[in-house]
BASE-836486 format. One line per field, with one value per residue: residue number from 1; residue in three letters; chain; x, y, z of N, C-alpha, C, O in turn. Coordinates in nm, 3 decimals. Example, Ala and Ser with C-alpha at 12.3 -4.5 7.8 and 13.67 -1.06 7.14 Angstrom:
// BASE-836486
n	(1  2) $
res	(ALA  SER) $
chain	(A  A) $
n.x	(1.319  1.285) $
n.y	(-0.569  -0.225) $
n.z	(0.780  0.708) $
ca.x	(1.230  1.367) $
ca.y	(-0.450  -0.106) $
ca.z	(0.780  0.714) $
c.x	(1.320  1.290) $
c.y	(-0.330  0.003) $
c.z	(0.780  0.787) $
o.x	(1.424  1.341) $
o.y	(-0.332  0.114) $
o.z	(0.846  0.804) $
// end
This chain:
// BASE-836486
n	(1  2  3  4  5  6  7  8  9  10  11  12  13  14  15  16  17  18  19  20  21  22  23  24  25  26  27  28  29  30  31  32  33  34  35  36  37  38  39  40  41  42  43  44  45  46  47  48  49  50  51  52  53  54  55  56  57  58  59  60  61  62  63  64  65  66  67  68  69  70  71  72  73  74  75  76  77  78  79  80  81  82  83  84  85  86  87  88  89  90  91) $
res	(UNK  UNK  UNK  UNK  UNK  UNK  UNK  UNK  UNK  UNK  UNK  UNK  UNK  UNK  UNK  UNK  UNK  UNK  UNK  UNK  UNK  UNK  UNK  UNK  UNK  UNK  UNK  UNK  UNK  UNK  UNK  UNK  UNK  UNK  UNK  UNK  UNK  UNK  UNK  UNK  UNK  UNK  UNK  UNK  UNK  UNK  UNK  UNK  UNK  UNK  UNK  UNK  UNK  UNK  UNK  UNK  UNK  UNK  UNK  UNK  UNK  UNK  UNK  UNK  UNK  UNK  UNK  UNK  UNK  UNK  UNK  UNK  UNK  UNK  UNK  UNK  UNK  UNK  UNK  UNK  UNK  UNK  UNK  UNK  UNK  UNK  UNK  UNK  UNK  UNK  UNK) $
chain	(A  A  A  A  A  A  A  A  A  A  A  A  A  A  A  A  A  A  A  A  A  A  A  A  A  A  A  A  A  A  A  A  A  A  A  A  A  A  A  A  A  A  A  A  A  A  A  A  A  A  A  A  A  A  A  A  A  A  A  A  A  A  A  A  A  A  A  A  A  A  A  A  A  A  A  A  A  A  A  A  A  A  A  A  A  A  A  A  A  A  A) $
n.x	(0.938  1.113  1.111  1.298  1.346  1.539  1.461  1.487  1.463  1.539  1.504  1.383  1.087  0.828  0.637  0.382  0.261  0.008  -0.113  -0.430  -0.347  -0.259  -0.453  -0.774  -0.890  -0.868  -0.655  -0.417  -0.441  -0.357  -0.061  0.020  0.031  0.203  0.493  0.480  0.546  0.781  0.951  0.955  1.102  1.353  1.435  1.483  1.760  1.882  1.758  1.815  1.841  1.690  1.554  1.277  1.094  0.936  0.728  0.658  0.401  0.430  0.267  0.375  0.402  0.204  0.214  0.486  0.752  0.825  1.133  1.237  1.111  1.213  1.473  1.463  1.324  1.546  1.749  1.655  1.617  1.897  1.997  1.860  1.974  2.262  2.220  2.115  2.338  2.485  2.395  2.441  2.707  2.741  2.684) $
n.y	(-2.175  -2.216  -2.189  -2.195  -2.095  -2.112  -1.814  -1.680  -1.468  -1.111  -1.023  -1.038  -1.269  -1.342  -1.558  -1.656  -1.863  -2.011  -2.282  -2.480  -2.622  -2.402  -2.248  -2.102  -1.895  -1.591  -1.589  -1.767  -1.573  -1.342  -1.424  -1.409  -1.162  -1.032  -1.199  -1.127  -0.842  -0.862  -1.011  -0.803  -0.626  -0.793  -0.856  -0.690  -0.609  -0.899  -0.999  -1.218  -1.132  -1.293  -1.509  -1.682  -1.684  -1.857  -1.845  -1.976  -2.020  -2.112  -2.225  -2.025  -1.811  -1.584  -1.492  -1.479  -1.261  -0.957  -0.882  -1.120  -1.276  -1.140  -1.208  -1.498  -1.498  -1.365  -1.554  -1.759  -1.683  -1.628  -1.883  -1.989  -1.869  -1.886  -2.190  -2.155  -2.018  -2.221  -2.384  -2.268  -2.248  -2.494  -2.581) $
n.z	(0.331  0.021  -0.354  -0.654  -0.998  -1.312  -1.552  -1.773  -1.852  -1.824  -1.547  -1.224  -1.097  -0.873  -0.690  -0.488  -0.225  -0.036  0.159  0.223  0.469  0.605  0.731  0.750  0.507  0.562  0.742  0.547  0.368  0.505  0.549  0.303  0.239  0.473  0.338  0.129  0.160  0.316  0.056  -0.092  0.056  0.098  -0.173  -0.342  -0.259  -0.310  -0.519  -0.810  -1.125  -1.375  -1.255  -1.087  -0.791  -0.554  -0.288  -0.005  0.211  0.551  0.882  1.082  0.936  0.998  1.262  1.318  1.460  1.278  1.176  1.235  1.016  0.793  0.796  0.793  0.505  0.356  0.446  0.280  0.017  -0.036  -0.009  -0.201  -0.447  -0.440  -0.549  -0.805  -0.891  -0.897  -1.077  -1.327  -1.340  -1.352  -1.619) $
ca.x	(1.014  1.098  1.166  1.322  1.365  1.586  1.303  1.549  1.409  1.636  1.399  1.300  0.957  0.815  0.489  0.321  0.131  -0.040  -0.208  -0.511  -0.271  -0.209  -0.557  -0.854  -0.859  -0.828  -0.483  -0.349  -0.395  -0.223  0.060  0.099  0.089  0.344  0.565  0.493  0.629  0.934  0.998  0.989  1.255  1.453  1.416  1.560  1.896  1.917  1.675  1.844  1.778  1.609  1.497  1.149  1.117  0.804  0.749  0.549  0.370  0.396  0.149  0.429  0.430  0.107  0.225  0.631  0.824  0.893  1.291  1.274  1.048  1.275  1.570  1.401  1.302  1.695  1.819  1.586  1.639  2.065  2.020  1.846  2.059  2.343  2.149  2.115  2.452  2.593  2.379  2.462  2.860  2.779  2.643) $
ca.y	(-2.219  -2.135  -2.271  -2.112  -2.175  -2.006  -1.800  -1.664  -1.297  -0.995  -0.974  -1.171  -1.259  -1.377  -1.556  -1.666  -1.976  -2.089  -2.410  -2.482  -2.675  -2.277  -2.205  -2.037  -1.786  -1.486  -1.670  -1.722  -1.418  -1.264  -1.491  -1.426  -1.037  -1.070  -1.293  -1.014  -0.718  -0.916  -1.041  -0.616  -0.587  -0.901  -0.906  -0.529  -0.661  -1.038  -1.095  -1.240  -1.132  -1.417  -1.642  -1.686  -1.724  -1.920  -1.808  -2.102  -1.996  -2.191  -2.139  -1.945  -1.698  -1.508  -1.455  -1.416  -1.156  -0.895  -0.897  -1.281  -1.324  -1.098  -1.287  -1.603  -1.458  -1.343  -1.666  -1.857  -1.633  -1.654  -2.019  -2.034  -1.792  -2.028  -2.332  -2.141  -1.958  -2.387  -2.494  -2.211  -2.272  -2.667  -2.598) $
ca.z	(0.233  -0.118  -0.459  -0.749  -1.157  -1.356  -1.615  -1.877  -1.865  -1.764  -1.415  -1.126  -1.055  -0.750  -0.651  -0.307  -0.200  0.072  0.131  0.303  0.593  0.670  0.783  0.661  0.374  0.636  0.770  0.428  0.279  0.587  0.568  0.221  0.273  0.503  0.281  -0.015  0.212  0.339  -0.029  -0.129  0.116  0.058  -0.313  -0.348  -0.241  -0.347  -0.632  -0.918  -1.258  -1.470  -1.184  -1.083  -0.673  -0.482  -0.142  0.071  0.359  0.668  0.981  1.146  0.876  1.038  1.391  1.354  1.455  1.181  1.174  1.211  0.854  0.719  0.861  0.714  0.361  0.378  0.415  0.178  -0.121  -0.074  -0.066  -0.373  -0.536  -0.455  -0.622  -0.946  -0.938  -0.902  -1.148  -1.453  -1.355  -1.425  -1.750) $
c.x	(0.967  1.164  1.202  1.362  1.426  1.429  1.329  1.482  1.528  1.561  1.373  1.166  0.939  0.669  0.495  0.202  0.127  -0.146  -0.341  -0.460  -0.258  -0.274  -0.665  -0.806  -0.816  -0.638  -0.418  -0.332  -0.304  -0.112  0.121  0.114  0.180  0.457  0.567  0.563  0.768  0.979  1.035  1.100  1.384  1.514  1.532  1.681  1.953  1.881  1.798  1.745  1.755  1.610  1.348  1.156  0.980  0.798  0.653  0.530  0.375  0.308  0.202  0.420  0.344  0.146  0.395  0.666  0.875  1.032  1.294  1.192  1.147  1.426  1.554  1.405  1.444  1.754  1.788  1.640  1.806  2.077  2.000  1.917  2.194  2.323  2.163  2.262  2.553  2.543  2.430  2.647  2.889  2.725  2.788) $
c.y	(-2.183  -2.238  -2.189  -2.193  -2.078  -1.942  -1.737  -1.510  -1.205  -0.961  -1.078  -1.176  -1.330  -1.425  -1.646  -1.761  -2.002  -2.174  -2.408  -2.518  -2.527  -2.236  -2.170  -1.954  -1.649  -1.506  -1.688  -1.600  -1.325  -1.296  -1.462  -1.244  -0.987  -1.074  -1.168  -0.901  -0.773  -0.943  -0.886  -0.573  -0.665  -0.875  -0.811  -0.536  -0.763  -1.074  -1.084  -1.201  -1.277  -1.534  -1.606  -1.769  -1.773  -1.901  -1.907  -2.054  -2.115  -2.116  -2.038  -1.807  -1.559  -1.424  -1.417  -1.316  -1.081  -0.917  -1.066  -1.338  -1.238  -1.154  -1.440  -1.594  -1.454  -1.501  -1.763  -1.830  -1.658  -1.771  -2.075  -1.984  -1.902  -2.148  -2.272  -2.092  -2.128  -2.449  -2.400  -2.208  -2.393  -2.686  -2.565) $
c.z	(0.096  -0.226  -0.554  -0.880  -1.229  -1.522  -1.741  -1.932  -1.818  -1.628  -1.334  -1.136  -0.957  -0.729  -0.499  -0.315  -0.075  0.098  0.240  0.451  0.678  0.783  0.714  0.591  0.463  0.671  0.671  0.391  0.411  0.594  0.422  0.160  0.316  0.430  0.161  0.063  0.242  0.186  -0.063  -0.074  0.068  -0.076  -0.381  -0.372  -0.319  -0.409  -0.738  -1.074  -1.327  -1.364  -1.145  -0.898  -0.629  -0.365  -0.080  0.180  0.438  0.769  1.052  1.089  0.910  1.145  1.391  1.361  1.321  1.105  1.174  1.098  0.800  0.719  0.780  0.566  0.309  0.319  0.333  0.053  -0.109  -0.047  -0.190  -0.486  -0.549  -0.530  -0.751  -0.964  -0.969  -1.002  -1.306  -1.422  -1.374  -1.577  -1.850) $
o.x	(0.858  1.238  1.135  1.399  1.384  1.339  1.238  1.467  1.621  1.565  1.343  1.116  1.036  0.579  0.590  0.095  0.227  -0.261  -0.340  -0.512  -0.247  -0.226  -0.662  -0.686  -0.713  -0.538  -0.319  -0.229  -0.203  -0.034  0.241  0.185  0.252  0.534  0.676  0.665  0.865  1.082  1.154  1.185  1.486  1.636  1.631  1.731  2.052  1.914  1.865  1.632  1.839  1.662  1.306  1.206  0.892  0.893  0.543  0.624  0.325  0.276  0.125  0.426  0.383  0.125  0.430  0.627  0.962  1.039  1.371  1.205  1.182  1.490  1.645  1.478  1.471  1.785  1.870  1.697  1.843  2.196  2.062  1.923  2.217  2.423  2.232  2.312  2.653  2.599  2.456  2.709  3.002  2.726  2.782) $
o.y	(-2.142  -2.333  -2.086  -2.311  -1.962  -2.012  -1.725  -1.471  -1.267  -0.840  -1.192  -1.078  -1.401  -1.343  -1.684  -1.754  -2.016  -2.146  -2.329  -2.462  -2.529  -2.200  -2.209  -1.926  -1.597  -1.447  -1.616  -1.534  -1.257  -1.214  -1.480  -1.208  -0.910  -0.978  -1.131  -0.867  -0.722  -0.878  -0.855  -0.501  -0.619  -0.873  -0.843  -0.488  -0.742  -1.191  -0.983  -1.231  -1.365  -1.643  -1.494  -1.879  -1.707  -1.958  -1.900  -2.036  -2.218  -1.997  -1.953  -1.705  -1.448  -1.303  -1.325  -1.241  -1.137  -0.962  -1.122  -1.459  -1.308  -1.129  -1.479  -1.670  -1.533  -1.544  -1.850  -1.914  -1.728  -1.800  -2.156  -2.038  -1.978  -2.205  -2.340  -2.133  -2.143  -2.550  -2.474  -2.150  -2.433  -2.793  -2.573) $
o.z	(0.056  -0.203  -0.553  -0.884  -1.221  -1.569  -1.823  -2.048  -1.766  -1.606  -1.370  -1.191  -0.930  -0.747  -0.430  -0.376  -0.004  0.064  0.335  0.547  0.800  0.890  0.598  0.598  0.420  0.630  0.679  0.383  0.393  0.642  0.402  0.066  0.252  0.437  0.117  0.002  0.187  0.175  -0.058  -0.127  0.016  -0.089  -0.446  -0.474  -0.389  -0.429  -0.757  -1.111  -1.306  -1.390  -1.176  -0.878  -0.685  -0.310  -0.135  0.257  0.394  0.764  1.095  1.157  0.873  1.141  1.465  1.272  1.255  0.991  1.095  1.083  0.705  0.617  0.708  0.502  0.218  0.207  0.304  -0.016  -0.204  -0.055  -0.261  -0.596  -0.643  -0.574  -0.827  -1.068  -1.039  -1.043  -1.401  -1.511  -1.403  -1.638  -1.973) $
// end
């Protein structure tokens, strides 16, 4: 799951969160590390300047296959980019 908002800066920023519903601290940290690595790959290609992205961990993020995690992250970022672009067009 992911969210985004315009930040008015000339670059993108990204944050990660994992609630206690995901599991113990070790599992939450593993999810965030994997999401951080996936975001590094995906946002280099699809990240929009002036956008803050927040990636929210789910339980499956700790053991999902790497290629699937990349595909899900790419899908989420591209969806969010579409929302941001639609907002800027409607202004």
